[in-house]
N, CA, C and O atoms as CSV, one atom per row, in Angstrom:
chain,resi,resn,atom,element,x,y,z
A,1,MET,N,N,0.826,-1.188,0.030
A,1,MET,CA,C,-0.014,-0.004,-0.040
A,1,MET,C,C,0.862,1.229,0.001
A,1,MET,O,O,0.326,2.332,0.097
A,2,SER,N,N,2.143,1.112,-0.065
A,2,SER,CA,C,3.101,2.219,-0.086
A,2,SER,C,C,2.821,3.145,-1.225
A,2,SER,O,O,2.704,2.678,-2.358
A,3,GLY,N,N,2.710,4.389,-1.006
A,3,GLY,CA,C,2.502,5.370,-2.036
A,3,GLY,C,C,0.994,5.506,-2.403
A,3,GLY,O,O,0.648,6.327,-3.252
A,4,SER,N,N,0.188,4.786,-1.832
A,4,SER,CA,C,-1.256,4.824,-2.133
A,4,SER,C,C,-1.838,6.174,-1.590
A,4,SER,O,O,-1.498,6.692,-0.526
A,5,SER,N,N,-2.744,6.661,-2.453
A,5,SER,CA,C,-3.360,7.934,-2.044
A,5,SER,C,C,-4.647,7.764,-1.409
A,5,SER,O,O,-5.246,8.737,-0.952
A,6,GLY,N,N,-5.127,6.546,-1.349
A,6,GLY,CA,C,-6.463,6.310,-0.779
A,6,GLY,C,C,-6.527,5.091,0.102
A,6,GLY,O,O,-5.516,4.399,0.228
A,7,PRO,N,N,-7.608,4.792,0.700
A,7,PRO,CA,C,-7.775,3.643,1.489
A,7,PRO,C,C,-7.648,2.285,0.714
A,7,PRO,O,O,-7.885,2.254,-0.493
A,8,ASP,N,N,-7.301,1.245,1.356
A,8,ASP,CA,C,-7.139,-0.028,0.737
A,8,ASP,C,C,-8.327,-0.851,1.023
A,8,ASP,O,O,-8.372,-1.492,2.073
A,9,TYR,N,N,-9.375,-0.886,0.102
A,9,TYR,CA,C,-10.602,-1.525,0.370
A,9,TYR,C,C,-10.381,-3.044,0.176
A,9,TYR,O,O,-11.193,-3.827,0.669
A,10,THR,N,N,-9.358,-3.472,-0.495
A,10,THR,CA,C,-9.162,-4.858,-0.813
A,10,THR,C,C,-8.903,-5.719,0.416
A,10,THR,O,O,-9.085,-6.936,0.372
A,11,GLN,N,N,-8.472,-5.085,1.532
A,11,GLN,CA,C,-8.136,-5.864,2.736
A,11,GLN,C,C,-9.371,-6.569,3.297
A,11,GLN,O,O,-9.258,-7.474,4.123
A,12,PHE,N,N,-10.573,-6.134,2.830
A,12,PHE,CA,C,-11.838,-6.794,3.295
A,12,PHE,C,C,-12.373,-7.780,2.311
A,12,PHE,O,O,-13.464,-8.309,2.522
A,13,GLY,N,N,-11.632,-8.074,1.189
A,13,GLY,CA,C,-12.133,-8.908,0.146
A,13,GLY,C,C,-11.980,-10.371,0.602
A,13,GLY,O,O,-11.539,-10.672,1.711
A,14,GLY,N,N,-12.386,-11.288,-0.360
A,14,GLY,CA,C,-12.294,-12.708,-0.095
A,14,GLY,C,C,-13.429,-13.258,0.823
A,14,GLY,O,O,-14.362,-12.551,1.203
A,15,ASP,N,N,-13.287,-14.513,1.135
A,15,ASP,CA,C,-14.282,-15.205,1.910
A,15,ASP,C,C,-14.481,-14.542,3.319
A,15,ASP,O,O,-15.603,-14.356,3.792
A,16,SER,N,N,-13.265,-14.183,3.985
A,16,SER,CA,C,-13.450,-13.597,5.268
A,16,SER,C,C,-14.081,-12.310,5.153
A,16,SER,O,O,-14.822,-11.974,6.077
A,17,GLY,N,N,-13.910,-11.503,4.145
A,17,GLY,CA,C,-14.584,-10.214,3.941
A,17,GLY,C,C,-16.084,-10.377,3.889
A,17,GLY,O,O,-16.794,-9.562,4.477
A,18,VAL,N,N,-16.586,-11.353,3.239
A,18,VAL,CA,C,-18.051,-11.593,3.065
A,18,VAL,C,C,-18.555,-11.918,4.509
A,18,VAL,O,O,-19.639,-11.472,4.886
A,19,ALA,N,N,-17.785,-12.684,5.309
A,19,ALA,CA,C,-18.299,-13.056,6.643
A,19,ALA,C,C,-18.258,-11.798,7.524
A,19,ALA,O,O,-19.156,-11.650,8.353
A,20,ASP,N,N,-17.289,-10.886,7.409
A,20,ASP,CA,C,-17.267,-9.629,8.117
A,20,ASP,C,C,-18.507,-8.777,7.681
A,20,ASP,O,O,-19.148,-8.129,8.507
A,21,CYS,N,N,-18.808,-8.805,6.385
A,21,CYS,CA,C,-20.012,-7.998,5.875
A,21,CYS,C,C,-21.245,-8.499,6.447
A,21,CYS,O,O,-22.110,-7.702,6.811
A,22,ALA,N,N,-21.400,-9.771,6.560
A,22,ALA,CA,C,-22.656,-10.369,7.108
A,22,ALA,C,C,-22.890,-10.031,8.590
A,22,ALA,O,O,-24.019,-9.905,9.062
A,23,GLY,N,N,-21.754,-9.893,9.296
A,23,GLY,CA,C,-21.888,-9.548,10.737
A,23,GLY,C,C,-21.857,-8.059,11.071
A,23,GLY,O,O,-21.894,-7.665,12.236
A,24,TYR,N,N,-21.787,-7.232,10.006
A,24,TYR,CA,C,-21.731,-5.807,10.225
A,24,TYR,C,C,-23.061,-5.222,10.816
A,24,TYR,O,O,-24.123,-5.359,10.209
A,25,ARG,N,N,-22.977,-4.581,11.988
A,25,ARG,CA,C,-24.168,-3.941,12.616
A,25,ARG,C,C,-23.685,-2.747,13.317
A,25,ARG,O,O,-22.737,-2.820,14.099
A,26,ARG,N,N,-24.343,-1.574,13.047
A,26,ARG,CA,C,-23.962,-0.351,13.617
A,26,ARG,C,C,-25.197,0.498,13.810
A,26,ARG,O,O,-26.166,0.401,13.057
A,27,ASP,N,N,-25.145,1.355,14.863
A,27,ASP,CA,C,-26.171,2.425,14.954
A,27,ASP,C,C,-25.465,3.719,14.396
A,27,ASP,O,O,-24.358,4.088,14.786
A,28,LYS,N,N,-26.196,4.350,13.474
A,28,LYS,CA,C,-25.694,5.543,12.891
A,28,LYS,C,C,-26.729,6.590,12.773
A,28,LYS,O,O,-27.897,6.254,12.578
A,29,PRO,N,N,-26.373,7.912,12.883
A,29,PRO,CA,C,-27.358,8.902,12.592
A,29,PRO,C,C,-27.490,9.141,11.068
A,29,PRO,O,O,-26.556,8.912,10.299
A,30,LEU,N,N,-28.651,9.597,10.684
A,30,LEU,CA,C,-28.916,9.976,9.235
A,30,LEU,C,C,-28.239,11.307,9.107
A,30,LEU,O,O,-28.474,12.226,9.891
A,31,GLN,N,N,-27.343,11.405,8.046
A,31,GLN,CA,C,-26.662,12.636,7.780
A,31,GLN,C,C,-27.327,13.321,6.658
A,31,GLN,O,O,-27.913,12.642,5.816
A,32,ALA,N,N,-27.289,14.613,6.569
A,32,ALA,CA,C,-27.893,15.447,5.470
A,32,ALA,C,C,-29.316,15.010,5.213
A,32,ALA,O,O,-29.667,14.681,4.080
A,33,PRO,N,N,-30.135,15.001,6.237
A,33,PRO,CA,C,-31.530,14.562,6.097
A,33,PRO,C,C,-32.268,15.355,5.103
A,33,PRO,O,O,-32.136,16.578,5.060
A,34,ASN,N,N,-33.096,14.666,4.245
A,34,ASN,CA,C,-33.850,15.376,3.240
A,34,ASN,C,C,-35.148,15.876,3.973
A,34,ASN,O,O,-35.925,15.083,4.505
A,35,GLU,N,N,-35.321,17.118,3.971
A,35,GLU,CA,C,-36.433,17.754,4.709
A,35,GLU,C,C,-37.846,17.446,4.170
A,35,GLU,O,O,-38.862,17.627,4.842
A,36,ASP,N,N,-37.838,16.959,2.890
A,36,ASP,CA,C,-39.198,16.524,2.320
A,36,ASP,C,C,-39.498,15.045,2.696
A,36,ASP,O,O,-40.656,14.627,2.694
A,37,VAL,N,N,-38.465,14.282,3.009
A,37,VAL,CA,C,-38.703,12.814,3.279
A,37,VAL,C,C,-38.733,12.535,4.778
A,37,VAL,O,O,-39.556,11.728,5.211
A,38,VAL,N,N,-37.892,13.149,5.586
A,38,VAL,CA,C,-37.814,12.819,7.017
A,38,VAL,C,C,-39.172,12.967,7.728
A,38,VAL,O,O,-39.450,12.132,8.589
A,39,PRO,N,N,-40.021,13.931,7.453
A,39,PRO,CA,C,-41.244,13.978,8.198
A,39,PRO,C,C,-42.218,12.800,7.823
A,39,PRO,O,O,-43.225,12.608,8.505
A,40,THR,N,N,-41.934,12.059,6.799
A,40,THR,CA,C,-42.750,10.934,6.451
A,40,THR,C,C,-42.288,9.608,7.072
A,40,THR,O,O,-42.947,8.576,6.945
A,41,LEU,N,N,-41.068,9.677,7.786
A,41,LEU,CA,C,-40.429,8.501,8.418
A,41,LEU,C,C,-41.028,8.244,9.782
A,41,LEU,O,O,-41.468,9.170,10.464
A,42,SER,N,N,-41.044,6.957,10.185
A,42,SER,CA,C,-41.469,6.516,11.490
A,42,SER,C,C,-40.542,5.453,12.030
A,42,SER,O,O,-39.893,4.732,11.271
A,43,VAL,N,N,-40.484,5.360,13.353
A,43,VAL,CA,C,-39.760,4.361,14.008
A,43,VAL,C,C,-40.205,2.986,13.508
A,43,VAL,O,O,-41.403,2.715,13.424
A,44,GLY,N,N,-39.276,2.143,13.185
A,44,GLY,CA,C,-39.631,0.849,12.664
A,44,GLY,C,C,-39.545,0.711,11.116
A,44,GLY,O,O,-39.439,-0.393,10.582
A,45,ASP,N,N,-39.595,1.890,10.411
A,45,ASP,CA,C,-39.463,1.865,8.993
A,45,ASP,C,C,-38.128,1.274,8.581
A,45,ASP,O,O,-37.110,1.492,9.238
A,46,ILE,N,N,-38.141,0.511,7.466
A,46,ILE,CA,C,-36.894,-0.131,6.986
A,46,ILE,C,C,-36.493,0.594,5.715
A,46,ILE,O,O,-37.283,0.645,4.772
A,47,LEU,N,N,-35.344,1.133,5.659
A,47,LEU,CA,C,-34.732,1.806,4.510
A,47,LEU,C,C,-33.611,0.910,3.992
A,47,LEU,O,O,-33.292,-0.128,4.572
A,48,HIS,N,N,-33.025,1.348,2.875
A,48,HIS,CA,C,-31.928,0.646,2.229
A,48,HIS,C,C,-30.703,1.515,1.993
A,48,HIS,O,O,-30.809,2.719,1.757
A,49,LEU,N,N,-29.540,0.880,2.061
A,49,LEU,CA,C,-28.317,1.631,1.760
A,49,LEU,C,C,-27.956,1.461,0.286
A,49,LEU,O,O,-28.006,0.347,-0.235
A,50,VAL,N,N,-27.593,2.547,-0.388
A,50,VAL,CA,C,-27.147,2.457,-1.741
A,50,VAL,C,C,-25.855,3.238,-1.906
A,50,VAL,O,O,-25.769,4.414,-1.552
A,51,LEU,N,N,-24.828,2.546,-2.464
A,51,LEU,CA,C,-23.468,3.161,-2.620
A,51,LEU,C,C,-23.523,3.943,-3.886
A,51,LEU,O,O,-23.862,3.420,-4.947
A,52,GLN,N,N,-23.174,5.249,-3.768
A,52,GLN,CA,C,-23.036,6.140,-4.934
A,52,GLN,C,C,-21.503,6.502,-4.958
A,52,GLN,O,O,-20.965,7.040,-3.990
A,53,GLU,N,N,-20.845,6.187,-6.087
A,53,GLU,CA,C,-19.451,6.477,-6.242
A,53,GLU,C,C,-19.281,7.463,-7.263
A,53,GLU,O,O,-19.242,7.123,-8.445
A,54,ASN,N,N,-19.166,8.783,-6.870
A,54,ASN,CA,C,-19.138,9.828,-7.818
A,54,ASN,C,C,-18.317,11.044,-7.288
A,54,ASN,O,O,-18.942,11.921,-6.693
A,55,PRO,N,N,-17.050,11.165,-7.443
A,55,PRO,CA,C,-16.056,10.163,-7.321
A,55,PRO,C,C,-15.763,9.751,-5.942
A,55,PRO,O,O,-15.090,8.744,-5.722
A,56,THR,N,N,-16.261,10.517,-4.966
A,56,THR,CA,C,-16.093,10.193,-3.585
A,56,THR,C,C,-17.281,9.340,-3.167
A,56,THR,O,O,-18.418,9.710,-3.461
A,57,PRO,N,N,-17.062,8.189,-2.477
A,57,PRO,CA,C,-18.150,7.353,-2.101
A,57,PRO,C,C,-19.142,8.043,-1.145
A,57,PRO,O,O,-18.729,8.684,-0.179
A,58,VAL,N,N,-20.413,7.910,-1.411
A,58,VAL,CA,C,-21.518,8.382,-0.589
A,58,VAL,C,C,-22.399,7.221,-0.379
A,58,VAL,O,O,-22.724,6.496,-1.319
A,59,ILE,N,N,-22.807,7.020,0.871
A,59,ILE,CA,C,-23.797,5.911,1.156
A,59,ILE,C,C,-25.122,6.561,1.454
A,59,ILE,O,O,-25.379,7.098,2.532
A,60,ALA,N,N,-26.015,6.472,0.348
A,60,ALA,CA,C,-27.322,7.064,0.461
A,60,ALA,C,C,-28.246,6.133,1.228
A,60,ALA,O,O,-28.126,4.909,1.164
A,61,VAL,N,N,-29.165,6.745,1.953
A,61,VAL,CA,C,-30.262,5.978,2.656
A,61,VAL,C,C,-31.526,6.238,1.874
A,61,VAL,O,O,-31.948,7.386,1.737
A,62,VAL,N,N,-32.149,5.164,1.350
A,62,VAL,CA,C,-33.226,5.263,0.446
A,62,VAL,C,C,-34.505,4.522,1.031
A,62,VAL,O,O,-34.428,3.463,1.654
A,63,THR,N,N,-35.617,5.155,0.780
A,63,THR,CA,C,-36.910,4.555,1.276
A,63,THR,C,C,-37.212,3.411,0.232
A,63,THR,O,O,-36.571,3.301,-0.813
A,64,THR,N,N,-38.256,2.557,0.607
A,64,THR,CA,C,-38.651,1.448,-0.279
A,64,THR,C,C,-39.186,1.912,-1.609
A,64,THR,O,O,-39.120,1.197,-2.608
A,65,ASP,N,N,-39.757,3.209,-1.611
A,65,ASP,CA,C,-40.298,3.692,-2.847
A,65,ASP,C,C,-39.261,4.540,-3.651
A,65,ASP,O,O,-39.631,5.222,-4.607
A,66,GLY,N,N,-37.925,4.487,-3.240
A,66,GLY,CA,C,-36.913,5.212,-3.992
A,66,GLY,C,C,-36.548,6.550,-3.585
A,66,GLY,O,O,-35.668,7.137,-4.214
A,67,ARG,N,N,-37.146,7.122,-2.566
A,67,ARG,CA,C,-36.833,8.515,-2.197
A,67,ARG,C,C,-35.587,8.500,-1.288
A,67,ARG,O,O,-35.456,7.656,-0.402
A,68,GLU,N,N,-34.689,9.448,-1.534
A,68,GLU,CA,C,-33.435,9.521,-0.755
A,68,GLU,C,C,-33.759,10.324,0.484
A,68,GLU,O,O,-34.151,11.490,0.432
A,69,ALA,N,N,-33.565,9.607,1.658
A,69,ALA,CA,C,-33.820,10.275,2.991
A,69,ALA,C,C,-32.608,10.998,3.477
A,69,ALA,O,O,-32.732,11.886,4.320
A,70,GLY,N,N,-31.402,10.657,2.975
A,70,GLY,CA,C,-30.175,11.294,3.500
A,70,GLY,C,C,-29.030,10.351,3.184
A,70,GLY,O,O,-29.028,9.662,2.164
A,71,ALA,N,N,-28.086,10.337,4.056
A,71,ALA,CA,C,-26.891,9.454,3.911
A,71,ALA,C,C,-26.389,9.027,5.331
A,71,ALA,O,O,-26.859,9.507,6.363
A,72,VAL,N,N,-25.443,8.131,5.301
A,72,VAL,CA,C,-24.717,7.717,6.468
A,72,VAL,C,C,-23.235,7.966,6.209
A,72,VAL,O,O,-22.741,7.909,5.083
A,73,MET,N,N,-22.573,8.240,7.297
A,73,MET,CA,C,-21.052,8.418,7.216
A,73,MET,C,C,-20.442,7.188,6.661
A,73,MET,O,O,-20.614,6.096,7.203
A,74,PRO,N,N,-19.707,7.351,5.551
A,74,PRO,CA,C,-19.118,6.119,4.952
A,74,PRO,C,C,-17.882,5.637,5.783
A,74,PRO,O,O,-17.155,6.445,6.360
A,75,GLU,N,N,-17.692,4.393,5.816
A,75,GLU,CA,C,-16.442,3.750,6.467
A,75,GLU,C,C,-16.035,2.654,5.582
A,75,GLU,O,O,-16.844,2.075,4.857
A,76,GLU,N,N,-14.710,2.346,5.638
A,76,GLU,CA,C,-14.093,1.444,4.683
A,76,GLU,C,C,-14.812,0.098,4.569
A,76,GLU,O,O,-15.107,-0.343,3.459
A,77,LEU,N,N,-15.092,-0.547,5.671
A,77,LEU,CA,C,-15.776,-1.863,5.621
A,77,LEU,C,C,-17.106,-1.846,4.932
A,77,LEU,O,O,-17.419,-2.715,4.117
A,78,LEU,N,N,-17.911,-0.815,5.279
A,78,LEU,CA,C,-19.257,-0.745,4.732
A,78,LEU,C,C,-19.171,-0.495,3.235
A,78,LEU,O,O,-19.934,-1.107,2.487
A,79,ILE,N,N,-18.311,0.345,2.772
A,79,ILE,CA,C,-18.096,0.621,1.362
A,79,ILE,C,C,-17.689,-0.538,0.630
A,79,ILE,O,O,-18.215,-0.821,-0.446
A,80,SER,N,N,-16.677,-1.305,1.210
A,80,SER,CA,C,-16.207,-2.545,0.558
A,80,SER,C,C,-17.316,-3.595,0.442
A,80,SER,O,O,-17.430,-4.316,-0.549
A,81,CYS,N,N,-18.085,-3.642,1.452
A,81,CYS,CA,C,-19.215,-4.709,1.420
A,81,CYS,C,C,-20.227,-4.347,0.418
A,81,CYS,O,O,-20.699,-5.215,-0.316
A,82,LEU,N,N,-20.607,-3.047,0.340
A,82,LEU,CA,C,-21.578,-2.628,-0.696
A,82,LEU,C,C,-21.007,-2.875,-2.041
A,82,LEU,O,O,-21.738,-3.332,-2.919
A,83,GLN,N,N,-19.703,-2.599,-2.285
A,83,GLN,CA,C,-19.041,-2.839,-3.596
A,83,GLN,C,C,-19.164,-4.330,-3.888
A,83,GLN,O,O,-19.352,-4.704,-5.046
A,84,GLN,N,N,-19.065,-5.189,-2.885
A,84,GLN,CA,C,-19.160,-6.668,-3.110
A,84,GLN,C,C,-20.583,-7.139,-3.413
A,84,GLN,O,O,-20.799,-8.290,-3.791
A,85,GLY,N,N,-21.556,-6.228,-3.241
A,85,GLY,CA,C,-22.941,-6.574,-3.522
A,85,GLY,C,C,-23.789,-6.986,-2.312
A,85,GLY,O,O,-24.917,-7.458,-2.461
A,86,VAL,N,N,-23.221,-6.796,-1.108
A,86,VAL,CA,C,-23.908,-7.083,0.083
A,86,VAL,C,C,-24.984,-6.075,0.286
A,86,VAL,O,O,-24.693,-4.884,0.171
A,87,ALA,N,N,-26.218,-6.443,0.581
A,87,ALA,CA,C,-27.314,-5.514,0.708
A,87,ALA,C,C,-27.393,-5.244,2.234
A,87,ALA,O,O,-27.149,-6.133,3.050
A,88,TYR,N,N,-27.743,-3.981,2.589
A,88,TYR,CA,C,-27.940,-3.577,3.937
A,88,TYR,C,C,-29.224,-2.859,4.119
A,88,TYR,O,O,-29.636,-2.103,3.240
A,89,SER,N,N,-29.906,-3.072,5.276
A,89,SER,CA,C,-31.100,-2.341,5.659
A,89,SER,C,C,-30.736,-1.397,6.747
A,89,SER,O,O,-29.746,-1.588,7.453
A,90,ALA,N,N,-31.572,-0.328,6.892
A,90,ALA,CA,C,-31.357,0.646,7.934
A,90,ALA,C,C,-32.735,0.833,8.552
A,90,ALA,O,O,-33.643,1.417,7.961
A,91,THR,N,N,-32.850,0.301,9.787
A,91,THR,CA,C,-34.094,0.360,10.417
A,91,THR,C,C,-34.092,1.661,11.296
A,91,THR,O,O,-33.096,1.966,11.950
A,92,ILE,N,N,-35.186,2.386,11.292
A,92,ILE,CA,C,-35.236,3.657,12.037
A,92,ILE,C,C,-35.569,3.276,13.521
A,92,ILE,O,O,-36.578,2.646,13.837
A,93,VAL,N,N,-34.644,3.709,14.372
A,93,VAL,CA,C,-34.847,3.472,15.816
A,93,VAL,C,C,-35.377,4.675,16.598
A,93,VAL,O,O,-35.959,4.565,17.678
A,94,SER,N,N,-35.134,5.832,15.976
A,94,SER,CA,C,-35.692,7.066,16.718
A,94,SER,C,C,-35.770,8.191,15.655
A,94,SER,O,O,-34.949,8.286,14.742
A,95,VAL,N,N,-36.795,9.020,15.831
A,95,VAL,CA,C,-36.987,10.287,15.042
A,95,VAL,C,C,-37.324,11.419,15.970
A,95,VAL,O,O,-38.358,11.421,16.638
A,96,ARG,N,N,-36.419,12.395,15.999
A,96,ARG,CA,C,-36.679,13.589,16.853
A,96,ARG,C,C,-36.435,14.780,15.988
A,96,ARG,O,O,-35.294,15.201,15.800
A,97,GLY,N,N,-37.504,15.332,15.456
A,97,GLY,CA,C,-37.344,16.404,14.556
A,97,GLY,C,C,-36.602,15.950,13.301
A,97,GLY,O,O,-36.991,14.980,12.651
A,98,GLY,N,N,-35.508,16.682,12.969
A,98,GLY,CA,C,-34.666,16.229,11.836
A,98,GLY,C,C,-33.665,15.182,12.213
A,98,GLY,O,O,-32.951,14.706,11.330
A,99,HIS,N,N,-33.559,14.790,13.439
A,99,HIS,CA,C,-32.522,13.817,13.804
A,99,HIS,C,C,-33.125,12.450,13.847
A,99,HIS,O,O,-34.026,12.118,14.617
A,100,VAL,N,N,-32.499,11.613,12.873
A,100,VAL,CA,C,-33.002,10.219,12.761
A,100,VAL,C,C,-31.820,9.234,13.064
A,100,VAL,O,O,-30.723,9.338,12.516
A,101,MET,N,N,-32.124,8.304,13.950
A,101,MET,CA,C,-31.048,7.305,14.329
A,101,MET,C,C,-31.396,5.960,13.597
A,101,MET,O,O,-32.550,5.531,13.621
A,102,LEU,N,N,-30.471,5.356,13.002
A,102,LEU,CA,C,-30.670,4.052,12.217
A,102,LEU,C,C,-29.900,2.911,12.826
A,102,LEU,O,O,-28.825,3.100,13.395
A,103,LYS,N,N,-30.433,1.775,12.707
A,103,LYS,CA,C,-29.696,0.499,13.017
A,103,LYS,C,C,-29.465,-0.107,11.678
A,103,LYS,O,O,-30.397,-0.429,10.941
A,104,ILE,N,N,-28.124,-0.266,11.353
A,104,ILE,CA,C,-27.788,-0.854,10.097
A,104,ILE,C,C,-27.276,-2.246,10.224
A,104,ILE,O,O,-26.447,-2.528,11.090
A,105,ALA,N,N,-27.765,-3.161,9.351
A,105,ALA,CA,C,-27.335,-4.525,9.407
A,105,ALA,C,C,-27.547,-5.164,8.000
A,105,ALA,O,O,-28.363,-4.703,7.201
A,106,ALA,N,N,-26.807,-6.196,7.756
A,106,ALA,CA,C,-26.924,-6.894,6.469
A,106,ALA,C,C,-28.395,-7.364,6.310
A,106,ALA,O,O,-29.005,-7.874,7.250
A,107,ALA,N,N,-28.935,-7.173,5.097
A,107,ALA,CA,C,-30.330,-7.552,4.852
A,107,ALA,C,C,-30.470,-9.002,4.598
A,107,ALA,O,O,-31.580,-9.485,4.373
């Protein structure tokens, strides 16, 4: 990795990477909440994570009907898992005004 200008996502590849991906669980706040979508969200709603790579990776949080609710802070393992095609759900655990807390886990 010497001379690399970015993170090494390959360290999570292979069979052990898939196992790590399946066990990934985190509580994360919704970042950059969409003010048109957040008021329609409720505790228990299940959203989905979508990786957008343009050119910096963004992990969008999307409703079942395709509306973007916001994003979550990207981290290397989660980006790598999404790149491998692992699907993740984001269950809403609390909504307080514009602050939404999510429980993220492999779907």
